[in-house]
NUSEFI-30776 format. One line per 10 residues: their letters; for each residue x, y, z of N, C-alpha, C, O, CB. Coordinates in steps of 0.1 Angstrom, whole numbers. Glycine has a CB too. Layout:
a = X Y Z X Y Z X Y Z X Y Z X Y Z  ... $
//
This chain:
xxxxxxxxxx = -411 -388 536 -412 -390 521 -407 -404 517 -413 -411 509 -405 -379 514  -396 -408 524 -390 -421 521 -399 -432 525 -400 -442 517 -376 -422 528  -406 -431 536 -415 -441 541 -427 -442 531 -432 -453 528 -420 -438 555  -432 -431 527 -443 -430 517 -439 -438 504 -447 -445 499 -447 -416 514  -427 -435 499 -422 -442 487 -421 -457 489 -424 -465 480 -408 -436 483  -416 -461 501 -415 -475 504 -429 -482 504 -430 -493 499 -407 -478 517  -438 -475 510 -452 -480 511 -458 -482 497 -464 -492 494 -461 -471 519  -456 -472 488 -461 -472 474 -454 -484 467 -461 -492 460 -458 -459 467  -441 -486 468 -434 -497 461 -439 -510 466 -441 -520 459 -419 -495 463  -441 -511 480 -446 -524 485 -460 -527 480 -463 -539 477 -446 -523 501 $
xxxxxxxxxx = -468 -517 479 -482 -519 474 -482 -523 460 -489 -532 456 -490 -506 475  -473 -517 452 -472 -521 438 -467 -536 436 -471 -543 428 -462 -512 430  -457 -539 445 -452 -553 445 -463 -563 449 -464 -574 442 -440 -554 455  -471 -560 459 -482 -569 463 -492 -570 452 -497 -581 449 -488 -564 476  -495 -559 445 -504 -559 434 -499 -568 423 -506 -576 417 -506 -545 428  -486 -567 420 -480 -575 410 -481 -590 413 -484 -598 404 -465 -571 408  -478 -594 425 -478 -608 429 -491 -614 431 -494 -625 426 -470 -609 442  -501 -607 436 -514 -613 440 -526 -609 432 -534 -617 429 -516 -610 454  -526 -597 427 -538 -592 420 -537 -592 405 -547 -595 398 -541 -578 425  -525 -589 400 -523 -589 385 -527 -603 379 -534 -602 369 -509 -586 382 $
xxxxxxxxxx = -523 -614 384 -527 -627 378 -542 -629 378 -547 -636 369 -520 -638 385  -549 -624 387 -563 -626 388 -571 -616 378 -582 -618 374 -568 -624 402  -564 -605 375 -571 -594 367 -570 -597 352 -578 -593 344 -564 -581 370  -559 -604 348 -557 -607 334 -561 -621 331 -554 -631 336 -542 -604 329  -571 -623 322 -575 -636 318 -569 -640 305 -573 -635 294 -591 -637 318  -559 -648 305 -552 -652 293 -561 -660 283 -559 -661 271 -539 -660 296  -571 -667 289 -581 -674 280 -588 -665 270 -592 -670 260 -591 -682 289  -590 -653 274 -596 -643 265 -587 -640 253 -592 -636 242 -600 -630 272  -574 -643 254 -565 -641 243 -562 -654 235 -553 -654 227 -552 -635 249  -569 -664 238 -566 -677 232 -566 -677 217 -557 -682 211 -577 -687 237 $
xxxxxxxxxx = -577 -670 211 -576 -670 196 -564 -662 191 -558 -666 180 -589 -663 191  -560 -652 198 -548 -644 193 -536 -652 195 -527 -652 186 -547 -631 201  -534 -659 206 -522 -668 208 -521 -678 197 -511 -681 192 -523 -675 222  -533 -685 194 -533 -695 184 -529 -689 170 -522 -696 162 -546 -702 183  -534 -677 167 -532 -671 155 -517 -667 153 -511 -669 143 -540 -658 153  -511 -662 164 -497 -658 164 -488 -670 162 -478 -670 155 -493 -651 177  -491 -681 169 -483 -693 168 -484 -698 153 -474 -702 147 -488 -704 178  -496 -698 148 -498 -703 134 -490 -694 124 -484 -699 115 -513 -703 130  -491 -681 126 -484 -671 118 -469 -672 118 -463 -672 107 -488 -657 121  -463 -674 129 -449 -675 131 -443 -688 129 -431 -689 125 -445 -669 144 $
xxxxxxxxxx = -450 -699 131 -444 -712 130 -451 -722 120 -446 -732 116 -444 -719 143  -463 -719 116 -472 -728 108 -477 -739 116 -484 -748 111 -464 -733 96  -475 -740 129 -479 -750 138 -493 -747 143 -496 -735 146 -469 -754 149  -502 -757 145 -514 -754 152 -513 -758 167 -508 -769 170 -526 -763 145  -517 -749 175 -517 -752 189 -531 -751 195 -539 -743 192 -507 -741 196  -533 -761 204 -546 -761 212 -542 -763 226 -533 -770 230 -555 -773 207  -550 -756 235 -548 -758 249 -561 -755 256 -569 -748 251 -537 -748 255  -562 -762 268 -575 -761 275 -576 -748 283 -587 -742 283 -576 -773 284  -565 -744 290 -566 -733 300 -553 -726 300 -542 -732 299 -570 -738 314  -553 -713 302 -541 -705 302 -542 -695 314 -552 -689 316 -539 -696 289 $
xxxxxxxxxx = -532 -695 322 -531 -686 334 -519 -678 334 -508 -682 330 -532 -695 347  -520 -666 339 -509 -657 341 -503 -660 355 -510 -662 364 -513 -642 340  -489 -660 355 -483 -663 368 -472 -652 371 -467 -647 361 -476 -677 368  -470 -649 383 -459 -639 387 -451 -646 398 -456 -655 405 -466 -626 392  -439 -641 400 -430 -647 410 -424 -635 418 -423 -624 413 -419 -655 404  -419 -638 430 -413 -628 439 -401 -622 432 -397 -611 436 -410 -634 452  -394 -629 423 -382 -625 416 -385 -616 404 -376 -615 395 -373 -636 412  -397 -610 404 -401 -601 393 -401 -608 379 -396 -602 370 -392 -588 393  -406 -620 379 -408 -627 367 -423 -628 365 -431 -629 374 -401 -641 367  -427 -627 352 -441 -629 348 -441 -640 337 -432 -641 330 -447 -616 342 $
xxxxxxxxxx = -451 -648 337 -452 -659 328 -466 -664 326 -476 -658 330 -443 -670 332  -466 -676 321 -479 -682 318 -478 -697 321 -468 -703 321 -484 -680 304  -490 -703 323 -491 -717 325 -502 -722 315 -514 -717 316 -494 -722 340  -499 -731 307 -509 -737 297 -512 -751 301 -503 -759 304 -504 -736 283  -525 -755 301 -529 -769 305 -534 -776 292 -540 -770 283 -539 -768 315  -531 -789 292 -535 -798 281 -532 -792 267 -540 -788 260 -550 -801 282  -519 -792 264 -514 -785 252 -511 -796 241 -505 -806 244 -501 -777 255  -516 -793 229 -513 -801 218 -508 -792 207 -513 -781 204 -526 -809 212  -496 -796 201 -491 -788 190 -490 -798 178 -484 -808 179 -476 -782 194  -496 -793 167 -496 -801 155 -488 -794 143 -488 -782 142 -510 -804 150 $
xxxxxxxxxx = -482 -802 135 -475 -797 123 -485 -793 113 -497 -796 114 -465 -808 118  -480 -786 102 -490 -781 92 -497 -793 85 -509 -790 81 -482 -774 82  -492 -805 84 -499 -816 78 -509 -823 88 -515 -832 84 -489 -826 73  -510 -818 100 -519 -823 110 -513 -834 119 -519 -837 129 -530 -829 102  -501 -838 116 -495 -848 125 -490 -841 138 -487 -829 138 -482 -855 118  -489 -849 149 -486 -843 162 -472 -841 164 -463 -849 160 -492 -853 173  -468 -830 170 -455 -826 174 -453 -827 189 -442 -832 194 -451 -812 169  -462 -823 197 -461 -822 211 -475 -824 218 -485 -819 213 -455 -809 216  -474 -832 228 -486 -834 237 -481 -833 251 -473 -841 255 -494 -848 233  -487 -824 259 -482 -823 273 -494 -817 281 -502 -809 277 -470 -813 274 $
xxxxxxxxxx = -495 -822 294 -505 -817 303 -503 -803 308 -512 -797 312 -507 -827 314  -490 -799 308 -487 -786 314 -474 -780 309 -464 -787 308 -487 -787 329  -475 -767 305 -463 -759 302 -462 -747 311 -472 -740 312 -463 -756 286  -451 -744 316 -448 -732 324 -437 -724 317 -427 -730 312 -444 -735 339  -439 -711 316 -428 -703 310 -428 -690 318 -438 -685 322 -431 -699 295  -416 -685 321 -414 -673 329 -404 -663 321 -395 -668 315 -408 -676 343  -407 -650 322 -400 -640 316 -396 -630 326 -404 -626 335 -408 -633 304  -383 -625 326 -378 -616 336 -382 -601 332 -378 -597 321 -362 -617 337  -389 -595 341 -393 -581 338 -382 -571 338 -381 -563 329 -404 -577 348  -372 -572 347 -361 -562 347 -353 -563 334 -349 -553 328 -352 -564 359 $
xxxxxxxxxx = -351 -576 329 -344 -577 316 -352 -571 304 -346 -566 295 -341 -592 313  -365 -572 305 -373 -566 294 -372 -551 294 -371 -545 283 -388 -570 296  -371 -545 306 -369 -531 307 -355 -527 301 -354 -515 296 -370 -526 321  -346 -536 300 -333 -533 294 -333 -538 280 -322 -540 274 -322 -540 302  -344 -540 274 -346 -545 260 -339 -558 258 -333 -560 247 -341 -534 251  -339 -567 267 -334 -580 266 -344 -591 270 -344 -594 282 -320 -582 274  -353 -595 261 -363 -604 265 -357 -618 266 -351 -623 257 -374 -604 254  -359 -624 278 -354 -637 280 -364 -645 288 -367 -642 299 -340 -637 288  -368 -656 282 -376 -666 289 -366 -673 298 -357 -680 294 -383 -676 280  -368 -671 311 -358 -677 321 -361 -691 322 -351 -699 325 -359 -670 334 $
xxxxxxxxxx = -373 -696 321 -376 -710 323 -387 -714 313 -397 -706 311 -380 -713 337  -386 -725 307 -396 -731 299 -397 -746 304 -388 -754 301 -394 -730 284  -408 -750 311 -409 -763 317 -421 -770 311 -432 -765 311 -410 -762 332  -418 -782 307 -429 -791 301 -430 -803 310 -420 -810 312 -426 -795 286  -442 -805 316 -444 -817 324 -450 -828 316 -460 -826 309 -454 -813 336  -444 -840 317 -449 -852 310 -451 -850 295 -462 -854 290 -461 -857 317  -442 -843 288 -444 -841 274 -441 -854 266 -433 -862 270 -435 -830 269  -448 -855 255 -445 -865 245 -442 -857 232 -450 -850 227 -457 -875 243  -429 -858 228 -425 -851 216 -423 -861 205 -417 -871 206 -411 -843 219  -429 -858 193 -428 -867 182 -419 -861 171 -421 -850 166 -443 -869 176 $
xxxxxxxxxx = -409 -868 167 -400 -864 157 -400 -875 146 -391 -883 146 -385 -862 163  -410 -875 138 -411 -885 127 -401 -882 116 -399 -870 112 -425 -886 122  -395 -892 110 -386 -891 99 -394 -893 86 -402 -902 84 -374 -901 100  -391 -883 76 -398 -885 63 -387 -886 53 -376 -881 54 -406 -872 60  -390 -894 42 -380 -896 31 -367 -901 36 -357 -899 29 -378 -883 24  -366 -909 47 -354 -914 52 -343 -904 54 -331 -908 55 -349 -925 43  -346 -891 55 -335 -882 56 -338 -871 67 -328 -866 73 -333 -875 43  -350 -866 68 -352 -854 77 -363 -856 87 -373 -864 84 -354 -842 68  -362 -849 98 -373 -850 107 -384 -840 103 -382 -829 98 -369 -846 122  -397 -844 105 -408 -836 100 -408 -822 106 -411 -813 98 -421 -843 104 $
xxxxxxxxxx = -406 -820 119 -406 -807 124 -396 -798 118 -398 -786 115 -404 -807 139  -384 -804 115 -373 -796 109 -377 -792 95 -375 -780 91 -360 -804 109  -383 -801 88 -388 -797 74 -398 -786 75 -398 -777 66 -394 -810 67  -407 -787 84 -418 -777 85 -412 -763 88 -416 -753 83 -428 -781 96  -402 -763 98 -396 -750 101 -387 -745 90 -388 -733 87 -386 -752 114  -380 -753 83 -372 -749 71 -381 -743 61 -378 -732 55 -364 -761 65  -393 -749 58 -402 -744 48 -408 -730 53 -409 -721 44 -414 -754 47  -411 -729 65 -416 -716 70 -405 -705 69 -408 -694 65 -421 -717 85  -393 -708 73 -382 -698 72 -380 -694 58 -377 -683 55 -369 -704 78  -380 -704 49 -378 -701 34 -389 -692 29 -386 -682 22 -378 -714 26 $
xxxxxxxxxx = -401 -695 33 -413 -686 28 -412 -672 35 -415 -662 28 -426 -693 32  -408 -672 47 -407 -659 54 -396 -650 48 -398 -638 46 -404 -660 69  -385 -656 44 -374 -649 38 -378 -644 24 -375 -633 20 -362 -658 36  -386 -652 17 -391 -647 4 -400 -635 6 -399 -626 -2 -398 -659 -3  -409 -636 16 -418 -625 18 -411 -612 22 -414 -601 18 -428 -629 29  -401 -614 31 -393 -602 35 -386 -596 24 -384 -583 23 -383 -606 46  -380 -604 15 -373 -598 3 -383 -590 -6 -380 -580 -11 -367 -609 -5  -395 -595 -7 -405 -588 -15 -410 -575 -8 -411 -565 -14 -417 -597 -18  -411 -576 5 -415 -564 13 -405 -554 13 -408 -542 12 -419 -568 27  -392 -557 14 -381 -548 14 -380 -540 1 -376 -529 0 -368 -554 18 $
xxxxxxxxxx = -384 -547 -10 -383 -541 -23 -395 -531 -24 -393 -520 -30 -384 -551 -34  -406 -534 -19 -418 -526 -22 -420 -515 -12 -426 -505 -15 -430 -535 -21  -414 -515 0 -416 -504 10 -404 -504 19 -397 -513 21 -429 -506 17  -402 -492 25 -392 -490 35 -396 -497 48 -408 -497 51 -388 -475 38  -387 -501 56 -390 -508 68 -394 -497 79 -387 -487 80 -378 -517 73  -404 -500 86 -409 -491 96 -401 -493 109 -397 -504 112 -424 -492 99  -400 -483 117 -393 -484 130 -402 -492 140 -415 -490 140 -390 -470 136  -396 -501 147 -404 -510 156 -395 -512 168 -384 -516 167 -408 -523 149  -400 -509 180 -393 -510 193 -388 -525 195 -378 -527 200 -401 -506 205  -397 -534 191 -393 -548 192 -381 -552 184 -374 -562 187 -405 -557 188 $
xxxxxxxxxx = -378 -545 173 -367 -548 165 -354 -545 173 -343 -550 169 -367 -540 152  -354 -536 183 -343 -533 191 -340 -543 202 -329 -544 207 -344 -519 197  -350 -551 205 -349 -560 216 -341 -572 212 -342 -578 201 -363 -564 221  -333 -577 221 -325 -589 219 -333 -601 226 -339 -599 236 -311 -588 225  -333 -612 220 -340 -624 225 -330 -635 228 -320 -637 221 -350 -629 215  -332 -641 240 -323 -652 244 -332 -665 246 -343 -664 250 -316 -649 257  -326 -676 243 -333 -689 245 -334 -692 260 -325 -689 267 -326 -700 237  -344 -699 264 -346 -702 278 -339 -715 282 -334 -722 273 -361 -703 281  -338 -717 295 -335 -730 300 -347 -739 298 -358 -735 302 -331 -730 315  -346 -750 291 -357 -759 288 -357 -771 297 -347 -778 298 -358 -763 273 $
xxxxxxxxxx = -367 -773 305 -368 -784 314 -379 -794 309 -391 -789 307 -371 -780 328  -376 -806 307 -386 -817 304 -386 -826 316 -376 -832 320 -382 -824 291  -398 -828 322 -400 -836 333 -409 -848 330 -420 -846 324 -406 -828 345  -404 -860 333 -411 -872 329 -414 -872 314 -426 -873 310 -424 -874 337  -404 -871 306 -406 -869 291 -405 -882 284 -400 -892 288 -396 -860 286  -411 -882 272 -410 -893 262 -407 -886 248 -414 -877 244 -422 -902 261  -397 -891 241 -394 -886 228 -396 -898 219 -390 -909 220 -379 -881 227  -404 -896 209 -408 -907 199 -403 -903 185 -406 -892 180 -423 -910 199  -395 -912 179 -391 -909 166 -395 -921 157 -392 -933 161 -375 -907 165  -403 -919 147 -408 -930 138 -404 -927 124 -406 -916 119 -423 -931 140 $
xxxxxxxxxx = -399 -937 117 -396 -936 103 -409 -939 95 -414 -950 96 -384 -946 99  -414 -930 88 -427 -931 82 -427 -941 70 -437 -946 66 -432 -918 77  -415 -943 64 -414 -953 53 -413 -967 58 -420 -976 53 -402 -950 45  -405 -970 68 -403 -984 73 -412 -987 84 -415 -999 87 -389 -986 77  -417 -977 92 -425 -980 104 -417 -983 116 -423 -985 127 -434 -992 101  -404 -982 115 -395 -984 127 -396 -972 136 -398 -961 131 -380 -986 122  -395 -974 149 -396 -963 158 -386 -964 169 -381 -975 173 -410 -961 163  -383 -953 176 -374 -953 187 -381 -945 198 -387 -934 195 -360 -946 183  -381 -950 210 -387 -943 221 -377 -940 232 -370 -950 237 -399 -952 227  -375 -928 236 -366 -924 246 -375 -919 258 -384 -910 256 -356 -913 242 $
xxxxxxxx = -372 -924 270 -379 -919 282 -369 -914 292 -358 -919 293 -388 -931 288  -374 -905 300 -365 -900 311 -373 -893 321 -384 -889 319 -354 -891 305  -367 -891 333 -373 -884 344 -371 -868 343 -380 -861 346 -367 -888 357  -359 -864 339 -356 -850 338 -345 -848 327 -335 -854 327 -352 -845 352  -348 -838 319 -339 -834 309 -338 -819 309 -348 -812 308 -342 -839 294  -326 -813 311 -325 -799 311 -315 -794 300 -304 -799 299 -319 -794 325  -320 -785 292 -312 -780 281 -311 -765 283 -321 -758 287 -317 -783 267  -299 -759 282 -297 -745 284 -290 -739 272 -288 -727 272 -289 -742 296 $
//
């Protein structure tokens, strides 16, 4: 019986590593991914190709190619040829969703300054959070909150790796800009 159980677990593990990524086509979910990003951040995201990835350490993730992220006003926030992200499956089973890695290869991040005071992405996020808070206050008045398993889950920020990165900051009033380049930046 023990050998039979080991064989079943080994078969499931092989299925996870080699066959699962080929069975799920993330490109078919492209409209949904773009809609969710827009809904939660107000940012527009475009990407050429999306692939599911699995690792021997029981992590599942995705790889996006030729990614462009634009702010609500149409200005560019991010341009990168490749993004990798991985999520730990055992942690998800413990209701602790954690992206273990978020890696951007050759990203160009744009942080333009508006009104000599704030960065454009920060302004866009503040606006979205303010609008979401207003909507939630109206929703809580009009109906009781429904039970949702995702509301029990804890979320943790990933280790963020930028490889061969460029950070561009431009003051839109004066036209002055700052360019930072580097080989590797790791934030945790």
